[in-house]
C-alpha positions as CSV (number, residue, x, y, z in Angstrom):
1,M,169.9,-130.5,37.7
2,Q,171.6,-127.3,38.4
3,N,170.0,-123.9,39.5
4,V,166.5,-125.3,40.5
5,H,164.0,-122.5,41.0
6,P,163.4,-122.3,44.8
7,L,159.5,-122.1,44.2
8,R,159.6,-125.1,41.9
9,E,157.9,-127.6,44.1
10,A,155.5,-125.1,45.7
11,L,154.3,-124.2,42.3
12,H,154.1,-127.6,40.9
13,H,151.9,-128.8,44.0
14,E,149.8,-125.8,43.7
15,V,147.5,-127.7,41.1
16,H,146.7,-130.2,44.1
17,A,145.9,-127.5,46.6
18,R,142.5,-127.6,48.2
19,P,141.4,-131.0,46.7
20,Y,137.6,-132.0,46.7
21,E,136.4,-134.1,49.6
22,R,134.7,-137.5,49.2
23,M,131.1,-137.3,50.5
24,N,128.1,-139.8,50.6
25,A,124.6,-139.0,51.0
26,P,122.9,-138.5,53.5
27,L,124.9,-135.9,55.2
28,L,124.4,-132.4,56.9
29,L,127.0,-129.7,56.4
30,S,127.7,-126.3,58.0
31,H,129.9,-123.8,56.1
32,V,131.1,-120.3,57.5
33,A,133.5,-117.8,56.0
34,L,135.0,-114.9,58.0
35,E,136.3,-111.7,56.2
36,G,139.6,-110.3,57.3
37,N,143.1,-111.4,57.0
38,A,144.5,-112.0,60.6
39,G,147.6,-113.7,59.5
40,D,148.9,-116.5,61.7
41,A,146.2,-115.8,64.2
42,E,143.6,-118.0,62.0
43,R,146.0,-120.9,61.9
44,A,146.7,-120.7,65.5
45,H,143.2,-120.7,66.3
46,L,142.7,-123.8,64.3
47,A,145.7,-125.4,65.9
48,A,144.2,-125.0,69.3
49,L,141.0,-126.9,68.4
50,L,143.1,-129.7,66.9
51,A,145.6,-129.9,69.8
52,S,142.6,-130.2,72.3
53,R,141.6,-133.3,70.4
54,Q,145.4,-134.7,70.1
55,L,145.4,-134.2,66.5
56,P,148.3,-132.8,64.3
57,V,148.2,-129.1,63.9
58,P,148.6,-127.4,60.6
59,A,152.1,-126.8,59.5
60,E,153.4,-123.2,59.2
61,G,152.3,-121.6,56.0
62,A,149.6,-124.0,55.3
63,S,146.3,-122.7,53.7
64,H,144.3,-125.9,53.7
65,L,143.5,-128.6,56.2
66,S,141.1,-131.5,56.4
67,A,140.6,-133.5,59.6
68,D,138.2,-135.7,61.4
69,I,137.7,-134.0,64.9
70,G,135.5,-136.7,66.5
71,G,132.3,-137.5,64.7
72,V,132.5,-134.3,62.6
73,R,134.6,-133.7,59.6
74,L,136.5,-130.3,59.4
75,R,137.9,-128.6,56.3
76,W,139.6,-125.3,56.7
77,E,140.9,-123.1,54.1
78,K,142.6,-119.7,54.1
79,H,142.2,-117.3,51.2
80,G,143.7,-113.8,50.4
81,E,141.0,-111.8,52.5
82,F,138.9,-114.4,54.2
83,H,139.1,-117.9,55.7
84,T,136.5,-120.7,55.8
85,C,135.7,-123.5,58.0
86,T,133.3,-126.4,56.9
87,F,132.0,-129.1,59.3
88,W,129.7,-132.1,58.1
89,R,128.5,-135.1,59.6
90,Q,127.5,-138.4,57.8
91,L,123.9,-139.4,58.7
92,A,122.7,-142.9,59.2
93,S,119.4,-142.1,57.3
94,A,117.6,-139.5,55.6
95,P,116.5,-136.7,58.0
96,E,113.2,-134.9,58.1
97,G,114.9,-131.6,58.4
98,F,118.1,-129.8,59.1
99,G,118.2,-130.8,62.8
100,T,121.2,-130.1,64.9
101,P,123.9,-128.7,62.5
102,P,127.4,-130.2,62.9
103,I,129.0,-126.6,63.8
104,A,127.0,-127.1,67.0
105,D,129.3,-130.1,67.9
106,V,132.2,-127.6,68.0
107,P,132.9,-125.9,71.3
108,A,130.9,-122.7,71.5
109,D,133.9,-120.5,73.0
110,W,136.2,-121.8,70.0
111,R,133.3,-120.7,67.6
112,A,133.0,-117.3,69.2
113,A,136.6,-116.6,69.1
114,L,137.1,-117.3,65.4
115,P,139.2,-114.6,63.9
116,G,137.6,-112.1,61.5
117,Q,134.2,-110.9,60.8
118,W,131.5,-113.7,60.0
119,L,130.1,-112.9,56.6
120,V,128.8,-116.3,55.1
121,G,126.9,-119.1,56.9
122,L,125.1,-121.9,55.3
123,H,123.8,-125.4,56.0
124,V,123.7,-127.8,53.2
125,L,121.3,-131.1,53.5
126,V,122.4,-133.8,50.9
127,L,119.7,-136.3,50.7
128,P,119.9,-139.7,48.6
129,A,116.4,-139.6,47.5
130,P,116.0,-140.5,43.9
131,L,115.2,-137.6,41.4
132,L,111.4,-136.8,41.0
133,R,110.9,-135.7,37.6
134,H,107.3,-134.4,37.8
135,E,106.9,-132.8,41.2
136,L,108.9,-130.9,43.8
137,P,110.3,-133.1,46.5
138,A,108.2,-133.0,49.7
139,S,111.6,-132.3,51.8
140,V,112.2,-129.4,49.8
141,R,108.6,-128.0,50.3
142,G,108.7,-128.4,53.9
143,L,112.1,-126.9,54.7
144,L,112.5,-124.0,52.1
145,D,110.4,-121.1,51.4
146,E,108.6,-121.8,48.1
147,D,107.8,-118.0,47.4
148,S,111.6,-117.4,46.8
149,L,112.6,-120.9,45.8
150,V,115.5,-121.3,43.4
151,G,116.5,-124.8,41.8
152,A,118.0,-126.6,39.0
153,R,119.2,-130.1,37.9
154,V,123.0,-129.9,37.8
155,M,126.0,-132.0,36.8
156,D,124.6,-133.5,33.6
157,D,121.2,-134.2,35.3
158,S,122.8,-136.2,38.1
159,A,121.6,-134.1,41.0
160,E,119.1,-131.4,42.1
161,V,120.1,-128.3,44.2
162,Y,117.4,-126.0,45.9
163,T,117.8,-123.0,48.0
164,D,115.8,-119.8,48.8
165,F,118.7,-117.4,49.6
166,R,117.1,-116.6,52.9
167,L,118.8,-116.3,56.4
168,Y,117.0,-118.2,59.0
169,G,117.0,-117.9,62.9
170,D,120.4,-119.2,63.3
171,G,121.9,-116.6,60.8
172,F,122.7,-119.5,58.2
173,A,121.2,-119.9,54.7
174,R,119.9,-123.3,53.6
175,W,120.7,-125.4,50.6
176,I,119.3,-128.8,49.9
177,V,121.1,-131.3,47.4
178,V,119.2,-134.3,46.2
179,A,122.2,-136.4,45.2
180,G,120.6,-139.2,43.1
181,D,123.5,-141.8,42.2
182,M,126.5,-139.4,42.3
183,T,129.9,-140.9,43.2
184,P,131.4,-139.7,46.5
185,R,134.1,-137.4,44.6
186,R,131.6,-136.0,42.4
187,L,129.3,-135.2,45.2
188,G,132.1,-133.4,47.0
189,R,132.9,-131.3,43.9
190,L,129.2,-130.3,43.7
191,V,129.0,-129.3,47.4
192,Q,132.1,-127.4,47.3
193,R,131.0,-125.5,44.3
194,L,127.6,-124.5,46.0
195,Q,129.6,-123.3,49.0
196,E,131.9,-121.1,46.7
197,V,128.9,-119.8,45.0
198,E,127.7,-118.5,48.1
199,T,131.0,-117.4,49.5
200,Y,132.1,-115.5,46.4
201,R,128.7,-114.0,46.0
202,M,128.9,-112.4,49.6
203,M,132.5,-111.3,49.0
204,A,131.5,-109.7,45.7
205,L,128.7,-107.8,47.3
206,L,131.0,-106.1,49.7
207,G,131.6,-103.4,47.1
208,L,128.1,-102.6,47.1
209,P,127.9,-100.4,50.2
210,L,131.1,-98.7,49.2
211,A,129.7,-98.1,45.6
212,R,126.5,-96.4,47.1
213,E,128.7,-94.3,49.3
214,V,131.0,-93.2,46.4
215,G,128.0,-92.5,44.2
216,A,126.8,-90.0,46.9
217,A,130.1,-88.4,47.1
218,L,130.6,-88.3,43.4
219,V,127.5,-86.3,43.1
220,G,128.9,-83.5,45.2
221,A,132.4,-83.6,43.5
222,E,130.9,-83.5,40.1
223,R,128.8,-80.3,41.0
224,D,131.8,-78.7,42.6
225,L,133.8,-79.4,39.5
226,A,131.1,-77.9,37.2
227,E,131.2,-74.9,39.4
228,V,134.8,-74.4,39.3
229,A,134.8,-74.9,35.6
230,E,132.2,-72.0,35.2
231,R,134.1,-69.9,37.4
232,I,137.3,-70.4,35.2
233,R,135.4,-69.3,32.2
234,L,134.6,-66.0,34.0
235,A,137.4,-65.4,36.2
236,Q,139.8,-62.5,36.2
237,A,143.6,-63.1,36.8
238,D,143.4,-62.3,40.6
239,D,140.8,-65.2,40.9
240,E,143.2,-67.8,39.4
241,P,145.2,-68.7,42.6
242,E,142.0,-69.4,44.6
243,L,140.5,-71.4,41.7
244,L,143.8,-73.5,41.4
245,R,143.5,-74.1,45.2
246,Q,140.0,-75.3,44.9
247,L,140.8,-77.7,42.1
248,T,143.9,-79.1,43.9
249,Q,141.5,-79.8,46.9
250,L,139.0,-81.5,44.7
251,A,141.7,-83.7,42.9
252,A,143.0,-84.7,46.2
253,R,139.4,-85.6,47.4
254,V,138.7,-87.7,44.2
255,E,142.2,-89.4,44.3
256,G,141.5,-90.3,47.8
257,L,138.2,-91.9,47.0
258,Y,139.8,-93.8,44.0
259,A,142.6,-95.2,46.3
260,R,140.1,-96.3,48.9
261,T,137.7,-98.0,46.4
262,H,139.7,-99.3,43.6
263,A,141.1,-102.4,45.3
264,R,137.4,-103.3,46.6
265,F,135.8,-102.8,43.2
266,S,138.5,-104.8,41.5
267,A,138.1,-107.7,44.1
268,S,134.2,-107.6,43.7
269,A,134.8,-107.8,39.9
270,A,137.0,-110.8,40.5
271,Y,134.7,-112.6,42.9
272,F,131.7,-112.0,40.6
273,E,133.7,-113.8,37.9
274,L,134.3,-116.7,40.1
275,V,130.6,-116.9,40.9
276,Q,129.8,-117.1,37.1
277,R,132.5,-119.8,36.5
278,R,131.2,-121.9,39.4
279,I,127.6,-121.6,38.0
280,D,128.9,-122.7,34.6
281,E,130.6,-125.7,36.1
282,L,127.0,-126.7,37.6
283,R,125.7,-127.0,34.2
284,E,122.2,-126.2,35.2
285,E,118.9,-127.4,33.7
286,R,115.6,-126.0,34.6
287,A,113.6,-128.1,37.1
288,H,109.9,-128.0,38.2
289,N,109.6,-124.6,36.4
290,L,111.8,-123.0,39.1
291,Q,114.2,-120.1,38.6
292,T,117.6,-121.3,38.1
293,I,120.7,-120.1,40.1
294,R,122.1,-118.4,37.1
295,E,118.8,-116.4,36.5
296,F,118.7,-115.5,40.2
297,M,122.2,-114.1,40.0
298,D,121.5,-112.3,36.8
299,R,118.5,-110.6,38.3
300,R,120.0,-109.9,41.9
301,L,123.7,-109.9,41.7
302,L,124.5,-108.7,38.4
303,P,122.8,-105.2,39.1
304,A,124.9,-104.9,42.2
305,M,128.1,-105.7,40.2
306,Q,127.0,-103.1,37.6
307,T,126.7,-100.6,40.4
308,C,130.1,-101.2,41.6
309,A,131.5,-101.0,38.0
310,S,129.6,-97.8,37.2
311,A,130.9,-96.3,40.4
312,G,134.5,-97.2,39.4
313,R,134.0,-95.8,35.9
314,R,132.4,-92.6,37.2
315,L,135.3,-92.1,39.6
316,Q,137.8,-92.7,37.0
317,A,136.1,-90.2,34.6
318,L,135.8,-87.6,37.2
319,S,139.5,-87.9,38.0
320,E,140.2,-87.4,34.4
321,R,137.9,-84.4,34.0
322,V,139.4,-82.9,37.2
323,S,142.9,-83.3,35.5
324,R,141.7,-81.6,32.2
325,V,140.2,-78.7,34.0
326,S,143.4,-78.4,36.1
327,N,145.4,-78.4,32.8
328,L,143.0,-75.9,31.4
329,L,143.6,-73.5,34.2
330,R,147.3,-74.0,34.3
331,T,147.5,-73.4,30.8
332,R,145.6,-70.0,31.1
333,V,147.9,-69.0,33.9
334,E,151.0,-69.9,31.7
335,I,149.7,-67.8,28.8
336,E,149.0,-64.8,31.0
337,Q,152.4,-65.4,32.6
338,Q,153.9,-65.4,29.0
339,A,152.0,-62.2,28.0
340,S,153.3,-60.6,31.2
341,S,156.8,-61.7,30.4
342,R,156.4,-60.2,27.0
343,E,155.4,-56.8,28.3
344,L,158.3,-56.9,30.8
345,L,160.7,-57.6,28.0
346,D,159.3,-54.8,25.8
347,A,159.5,-52.3,28.8
348,M,163.2,-53.4,29.3
349,N,163.9,-53.1,25.5
350,R,162.4,-49.5,25.7
351,R,164.5,-48.7,28.7
352,Q,167.6,-50.0,27.1
353,K,166.9,-47.9,23.9
354,A,166.6,-44.9,26.0
355,Q,169.7,-45.8,27.8
356,L,171.6,-46.1,24.6
357,L,170.3,-42.9,23.3
358,L,171.2,-41.3,26.7
359,Q,174.6,-43.0,26.4
360,S,175.2,-41.8,22.9
361,A,174.4,-38.2,24.1
362,V,176.7,-38.6,26.9
363,E,179.4,-40.0,24.7
364,G,179.1,-37.1,22.3
365,L,179.2,-34.5,25.1
366,S,182.3,-36.5,26.4
367,V,184.0,-36.2,23.1
368,A,183.2,-32.6,22.9
369,A,184.4,-31.9,26.4
370,V,187.6,-33.8,25.9
371,T,188.2,-32.0,22.7
372,Y,187.6,-28.7,24.2
373,Y,190.1,-29.5,27.1
374,G,192.6,-30.9,24.8
375,A,192.4,-28.1,22.3
376,G,192.9,-25.6,25.2
377,L,196.1,-27.5,26.2
378,V,197.3,-27.4,22.7
379,G,196.5,-23.5,22.7
380,Y,198.5,-23.0,26.1
381,A,201.3,-25.1,24.5
382,A,201.3,-23.0,21.2
383,K,201.4,-19.7,23.2
384,G,204.3,-20.9,25.3
385,A,206.3,-21.7,22.2
386,K,205.6,-18.4,20.6
387,S,206.9,-16.7,23.8
388,L,210.1,-18.8,23.4
389,G,210.5,-17.1,20.0
390,W,209.0,-20.0,17.8
391,N,207.1,-18.8,14.9
392,V,203.7,-20.5,15.9
393,S,200.4,-19.1,15.7
394,P,198.3,-20.3,18.7
395,D,195.0,-19.9,16.9
396,L,196.1,-22.0,14.0
397,A,197.5,-24.7,16.2
398,V,194.3,-24.9,18.1
399,A,192.4,-25.1,14.8
400,L,194.5,-27.9,13.4
401,A,194.4,-29.9,16.7
402,I,190.6,-29.8,17.3
403,P,189.6,-32.4,14.5
404,L,192.6,-34.6,15.4
405,I,191.6,-34.6,19.1
406,A,188.0,-35.2,18.5
407,L,188.9,-38.1,16.0
408,A,191.2,-39.7,18.6
409,V,188.7,-39.5,21.4
410,W,186.0,-41.0,19.3
411,L,188.2,-43.9,18.2
412,G,189.1,-44.6,21.8
413,V,185.5,-44.7,22.8
414,R,184.6,-47.1,20.0
415,R,187.5,-49.4,21.1
416,L,186.2,-49.4,24.8
417,H,182.8,-50.3,23.3
418,A,184.1,-53.2,21.3
419,Q,186.0,-54.4,24.2
420,A,183.1,-54.3,26.5
421,H,180.9,-56.2,23.9
422,A,183.4,-58.8,23.5
423,A,183.8,-59.4,27.4
424,A,180.0,-59.7,27.5
425,D,179.8,-62.2,24.8
426,T,182.4,-64.5,26.3
427,H,180.6,-64.2,29.8
428,G,177.3,-65.1,28.1
429,E,178.9,-68.3,26.5
430,H,180.2,-69.5,29.8
């Protein structure tokens, strides 16, 4: 084939990215998620652990790896703004408790140097005990807090899952899976979904502190906007520049909040959607009259997500209100400027009319003056002709010359006016 798309193979293999692991009960699993995108530092840190055990290191650009690091299975995944490490150990028999978690088999200095900020930690104990339909398994009673216990039958009634959503002394939460007769691949899917529920839940909650912070800031910004709007209603023209300055500062403050929070709130909404999708995939049924995982999320996580969504909507609405008030003030300033421009034009028109009247008076005086001097010249010429013996009456010559001179001067002035107006119109067109 010609003109093969450069991303064709990468996009095709994307459907096989992060495959589910095959797991068998009993097993103990430790899962951690660290927030922050450290780029290649995460991959390099993983490569150091694998190299110390003479294992192949991840390829450049790899976002997923699964390997046996000696008695413990490791699964590493890199996501957009966090990465996860999962360690699990197959057990010979069903344990009485969580015991020594598999993450303890990883060198402590390597764990301490993991890039990013530790956000999620959970231990998952998978037991092969048969499902007990009428009473809570004794292993669950002894390992989790019954007062906050959450549980359900999942995956078409083929397993039971329990947790209390509490952090224990080592900083990890605990989940118990009673696997029943699940196949290894299906059990791997179940455990990964539980890990993702917890990971995406914590990532979604990252927006909650920011929503609370923004809520406090919005109270002050809304109050400031109301004060400015009231002052605009009562303001004089001299107050408008200061009001416009305050509105500009408020708009910058609100837009700064929006820019700082929009991405986080959008991410929280996306993570919450993933939590809901993973819970849907569990296909829960009530077990032992316990609260299901979905019910717990609806009561505890949904209000937090609504707080984030509400903060985002309030911020968007405040930005639009600031824009409307700014437009209102600018419209008022423009109207006043237009009124001032009309007054200036009226004054210019009045001055122009006065100048025209004055010009007409001056032109009349000019015609009279030129006619007077012209008539005087004619009179002198007539007197000279009479002295030469011509039969000319100087007074009659002057009387006849006056209207002719006045008409000629007036016509000359009008012609000059016409030429001046023609030149002005030609300049205006250019």
